[in-house]
C-alpha positions in Angstrom: 32.1 -78.7 14.8 29.7 -79.2 18.0 28.7 -76.5 20.1 31.4 -77.1 23.0 33.9 -76.6 20.6 32.5 -73.6 19.3 31.9 -71.6 22.7 35.7 -72.6 23.8 36.7 -70.9 20.6 34.5 -67.9 21.3 36.3 -67.5 24.7 39.7 -67.9 23.3 39.3 -65.1 20.5 38.0 -62.9 23.5 40.6 -63.0 25.4 43.0 -63.1 22.4 41.5 -59.8 21.4 42.4 -58.0 24.9 45.9 -59.3 24.8 47.7 -56.3 23.2 46.3 -53.8 25.6 48.0 -55.7 28.8 51.1 -53.0 28.0 54.3 -53.4 26.4 57.6 -53.0 28.8 61.2 -54.1 28.5 62.6 -57.4 27.6 63.6 -59.5 30.0 65.5 -62.3 28.2 68.8 -60.2 27.8 67.8 -59.6 23.9 66.9 -56.4 22.0 65.2 -55.5 19.1 66.7 -53.9 16.0 64.4 -51.9 14.1 65.1 -51.8 10.4 63.6 -49.7 7.4 62.0 -51.2 4.1 65.8 -51.6 2.8 67.0 -53.6 5.8 68.6 -50.8 7.1 69.0 -50.4 10.7 67.1 -47.3 11.9 66.9 -47.7 15.8 68.0 -50.5 18.7 66.1 -50.6 21.8 65.6 -53.1 24.9 61.7 -52.8 25.0 59.5 -55.2 23.8 58.5 -54.0 20.3 54.8 -54.7 19.1 53.5 -54.0 15.7 52.1 -50.5 15.6 55.0 -49.4 17.8 56.9 -46.5 16.4 60.3 -44.8 16.6 61.6 -41.3 16.1 65.2 -41.6 15.0 68.1 -38.9 16.4 67.5 -37.2 12.8 63.9 -36.9 13.3 62.4 -39.5 10.7 59.6 -41.6 11.9 58.9 -45.3 11.6 56.1 -47.5 12.2 56.9 -51.2 13.0 54.8 -53.6 10.9 56.1 -57.2 11.4 58.4 -59.2 13.4 61.4 -61.6 12.4 63.1 -62.8 15.8 64.8 -59.8 17.2 64.3 -57.8 13.9 61.4 -55.7 13.7 60.4 -54.2 10.2 59.2 -50.7 10.0 57.8 -48.4 7.5 58.8 -45.1 6.9 56.0 -42.7 8.1 57.8 -39.4 7.3 60.3 -36.6 8.6 59.2 -34.6 11.4 59.7 -31.1 11.6 60.5 -30.1 15.0 61.0 -26.4 14.7 57.1 -26.1 15.5 58.0 -27.4 18.9 61.1 -25.7 19.6 60.9 -23.6 22.5 60.3 -19.8 22.2 63.5 -18.7 24.4 66.8 -19.3 23.4 68.8 -21.8 25.2 71.2 -20.4 27.5 74.0 -22.2 26.1 73.5 -20.2 22.5 76.1 -17.3 22.2 74.0 -15.7 19.9 71.6 -15.0 22.6 72.1 -11.5 23.6 72.3 -10.1 27.1 68.2 -9.4 26.8 67.1 -12.8 26.0 65.3 -14.0 28.8 66.5 -15.8 31.9 64.7 -19.1 32.0 65.5 -20.6 35.3 64.5 -17.1 37.2 61.1 -17.6 35.5 60.9 -20.9 37.1 62.0 -20.3 40.6 58.8 -21.3 41.6 58.6 -24.4 39.7 58.8 -28.3 41.1 59.9 -31.3 39.3 59.7 -34.8 40.6 61.8 -37.9 39.9 61.1 -41.3 40.6 62.4 -44.5 39.8 59.9 -47.2 38.8 63.0 -50.0 38.6 64.6 -49.5 41.4 67.0 -52.4 40.6 68.5 -51.1 37.4 72.4 -50.8 37.3 75.2 -50.2 35.1 77.6 -53.3 34.8 81.1 -51.4 34.3 80.5 -49.4 37.6 78.3 -51.2 39.6 79.3 -54.7 38.9 75.7 -56.0 38.0 72.8 -55.1 35.9 70.4 -55.5 38.8 70.8 -54.9 42.5 67.4 -55.2 44.1 66.2 -52.1 46.0 69.6 -50.2 45.5 70.3 -49.8 41.7 72.7 -47.5 40.5 69.7 -45.7 38.7 69.1 -43.9 42.2 72.8 -42.3 41.8 71.6 -41.2 38.1 68.6 -39.7 39.9 70.3 -37.7 42.1 72.7 -36.6 39.4 69.5 -35.3 37.5 68.2 -33.8 40.6 71.5 -32.0 41.3 71.8 -30.5 37.7 68.1 -29.1 38.2 68.6 -27.7 41.4 71.7 -25.6 40.1 69.1 -24.2 37.7 66.8 -22.7 40.4 64.5 -25.6 40.0 63.0 -27.3 43.2 63.1 -31.2 42.9 61.4 -33.9 44.7 63.5 -37.1 44.3 61.5 -40.4 45.4 63.7 -43.4 46.8 60.7 -45.5 46.7 61.6 -49.1 45.8 59.2 -51.0 43.5 61.0 -54.5 43.2 60.9 -56.8 41.6 61.5 -55.9 38.3 58.8 -57.3 36.1 55.5 -55.7 34.3 53.7 -55.1 37.3 56.0 -52.6 38.6 54.6 -49.8 37.0 51.4 -50.8 38.9 53.6 -50.7 42.2 55.1 -47.2 41.2 51.5 -45.7 40.5 51.1 -45.2 44.0 54.6 -43.3 44.0 53.8 -41.4 40.9 50.4 -40.2 42.4 51.7 -39.1 45.7 54.3 -37.0 43.8 51.9 -35.5 41.5 49.8 -34.2 44.6 52.7 -32.1 45.3 51.8 -30.2 42.3 55.4 -30.3 40.1 55.4 -28.8 36.9 56.8 -32.1 35.3 57.6 -35.8 36.5 60.4 -38.3 35.3 60.8 -41.6 35.8 64.4 -42.3 35.5 65.6 -46.0 34.0 68.5 -47.4 31.8 68.3 -49.5 28.5 69.5 -52.9 27.8 71.3 -52.9 24.4 75.4 -52.6 23.3 77.2 -49.8 24.7 77.6 -48.0 21.6 74.0 -47.5 20.8 74.1 -44.7 23.7 77.9 -43.7 23.9 78.5 -40.3 22.5 80.6 -37.4 22.9 78.6 -34.3 23.6 80.3 -30.8 24.1 83.6 -32.4 25.0 82.2 -35.3 27.4 82.1 -38.6 27.0 78.4 -39.2 27.9 75.4 -41.8 27.6 72.6 -40.7 25.5 68.9 -40.2 26.8 65.8 -42.1 25.1 62.5 -40.6 25.7 59.4 -43.3 26.0 55.8 -42.4 25.2 53.3 -44.5 26.1 50.3 -44.4 23.3 47.7 -46.2 25.5 45.4 -44.0 27.0 43.7 -40.6 26.7 46.9 -38.5 27.3 48.8 -40.5 24.8 48.8 -37.4 22.0 49.5 -35.0 24.8 52.6 -36.7 26.2 53.7 -37.3 22.7 54.0 -33.8 22.1 55.6 -33.0 25.1 58.6 -35.6 24.2 58.8 -33.8 20.9 58.9 -30.4 22.7 61.8 -31.7 24.9 63.5 -33.5 21.9 63.7 -30.1 20.0 65.0 -28.0 23.0 67.7 -30.7 23.2 68.5 -30.5 19.6 68.9 -27.2 20.0 70.8 -26.9 23.1 72.8 -30.3 23.1 72.7 -32.0 19.5 72.8 -35.5 19.6 71.9 -35.9 23.3 68.4 -37.6 22.8 68.8 -41.0 21.1 65.2 -40.8 19.7 61.9 -41.5 21.2 60.1 -44.9 21.3 56.4 -44.6 21.2 54.6 -47.7 22.7 51.2 -48.4 21.3 50.0 -50.8 24.5 51.7 -48.9 27.1 51.0 -46.0 29.4 53.8 -46.1 32.0 51.2 -43.9 34.5 51.6 -40.7 32.1 48.1 -40.4 32.4 48.9 -39.0 35.8 50.4 -35.7 34.7 50.3 -33.9 31.4 54.3 -33.5 31.5 55.1 -37.0 32.5 58.2 -38.5 31.1 59.9 -42.2 31.0 63.6 -41.4 30.4 66.2 -44.0 29.4 69.8 -43.0 30.4 72.2 -45.0 28.9 72.0 -48.8 29.1 73.3 -51.5 31.5 76.3 -51.9 29.3 77.7 -48.1 29.6 79.3 -47.1 32.9 77.1 -44.8 35.5 79.4 -41.7 35.7 78.4 -41.1 31.8 74.9 -41.8 32.4 75.1 -39.2 35.1 77.0 -36.6 32.9 74.1 -37.3 29.9 71.4 -36.6 32.5 73.0 -33.5 33.8 73.2 -32.2 30.4 69.7 -33.0 29.6 68.7 -31.1 32.9 69.7 -28.1 31.0 66.6 -28.1 28.5 63.8 -28.3 31.4 63.8 -24.8 32.3 63.5 -23.8 28.7 60.4 -26.3 28.0 58.8 -25.4 31.4 59.1 -21.9 30.7 57.8 -22.1 27.1 55.3 -19.5 26.7 53.6 -21.8 23.8 52.5 -25.1 23.5 53.1 -28.0 20.8 50.7 -27.5 18.1 47.2 -29.1 18.3 48.2 -30.6 22.1 44.8 -31.2 23.6 43.8 -30.2 26.9 44.0 -33.7 28.2 42.4 -35.5 30.7 44.0 -35.5 33.9 43.2 -35.7 37.3 46.4 -34.4 38.2 47.2 -37.1 41.0 43.7 -37.3 42.3 40.8 -39.8 41.9 40.0 -38.4 38.2 43.2 -39.8 36.7 41.6 -43.4 37.6 43.5 -46.5 37.1 46.7 -47.4 34.9 46.1 -48.8 31.6 47.2 -52.1 32.8 44.2 -52.2 35.6 41.9 -51.0 33.1 43.0 -54.1 30.6 42.7 -56.5 33.5 39.2 -55.3 34.1 38.3 -55.3 30.3 39.8 -59.2 30.2 37.5 -60.2 33.5 34.5 -58.6 31.6 34.9 -60.5 28.5 35.7 -63.8 30.3 32.3 -63.3 31.8 30.8 -62.9 28.4 32.4 -65.7 27.3 31.4 -67.7 30.0 27.8 -67.0 29.4 28.3 -67.7 25.8 29.9 -71.1 26.5 26.8 -72.1 28.7 24.5 -70.8 26.3 26.3 -72.7 23.4 26.8 -75.8 25.1 23.2 -76.2 26.7 21.5 -75.3 23.8 19.5 -71.9 24.9 19.3 -69.4 27.6 16.5 -71.2 29.8 18.8 -74.3 30.0 21.9 -71.9 30.7 20.2 -70.4 33.3 19.2 -73.8 35.0 22.6 -74.6 34.7 24.3 -71.8 36.6 21.7 -72.0 39.1 22.2 -75.8 39.8 26.1 -74.5 39.9 25.0 -72.0 42.6 23.1 -74.7 44.9 25.3 -77.7 44.3 29.1 -77.2 43.2 29.4 -73.8 44.7 27.4 -74.9 48.1 29.9 -78.2 48.2 32.8 -75.8 47.9 32.2 -73.3 50.5 29.8 -75.1 53.0 32.8 -77.2 54.5 34.4 -74.1 55.0 31.7 -72.1 56.6 30.5 -74.7 59.1 34.5 -74.8 60.0 34.5 -71.3 60.6 31.1 -71.6 62.8 32.6 -74.0 65.0 35.6 -72.3 65.7 33.4 -69.2 67.1 31.7 -71.6 69.0 34.6 -72.7 70.4 35.8 -69.3 71.4 32.4 -68.4 73.0 31.2 -66.0 69.7 27.5 -66.2 69.0 26.6 -66.1 65.4 23.6 -63.7 66.1 25.9 -60.8 67.5 
């Protein structure tokens, strides 16, 4: 194997090593994944791009980790049964008939609390009601956000609902929505929610909760980033509260190893999937309204989840830094620079020869590329009566 071939392999290897950190997002091919256990039994269904190392928490609080992929089937190993009692809110939910008249009224304790709501995928819609699964810039998801807002306001919470659009619906939408999220966080909300809908068959989310036909809610946690553990504990708190007050409402939690979804901006940032495109929007509105019941309870909890770290967080300031996707791009660029240096070194035979080749590139190839453009620019300035020395 010659030096040139070795050098190319080094570059390709470095790029490949960074590929998983680019971020995991929703599938765009119309398909979905079925996660199965060791015996081949389905345990979870999601429209997210599933990768090895991703995890899920089922409705009955069993946790699995994906170990391999075969087409649309993700095979997972059982990690264990999660005891959510440690994450349950201290105050009893308001709907609990056993709670006596002396039980604290959580909503009153939260009268100064603010919640922020936005939509990274502003096109997402519900086919049975909206007619299409995607309506650019005006998806039915905004109305689901309105229902969530109204329900929260009825509990005495102040809500900021951003109608900002972040089209098109692609992986970079999270980069575009990062500014929206950062602006919302600067208003110092107690929690922030990014409202989406999933893309799976309707029965995955359909349920009857408290006598209502609703669409269930899925929580999504990005594990890529410094606050991944903190967001995970927050998600477990939300599910514990929902299991107490509205059993069966939360479909489960999806833990994406390669995503962050701007959750590094706030310690109580959550991505919600409310139903799927195959469910009707009114059922999604009813489901998210029931989910709103638990928010004052969770925000008013007097004790955090066990072992929850303080977390990094600039709370919308420059300290929060770039998103995971931006950091990944930076790493890829850095590794490409290293790869090019390795290529020059191996293909020329030594550091001295590599430096000479790079110097030659700067003097000839680069000069030949930029020189004509610079000359045209100077001629244009002279024709306009401008002086280069100004």
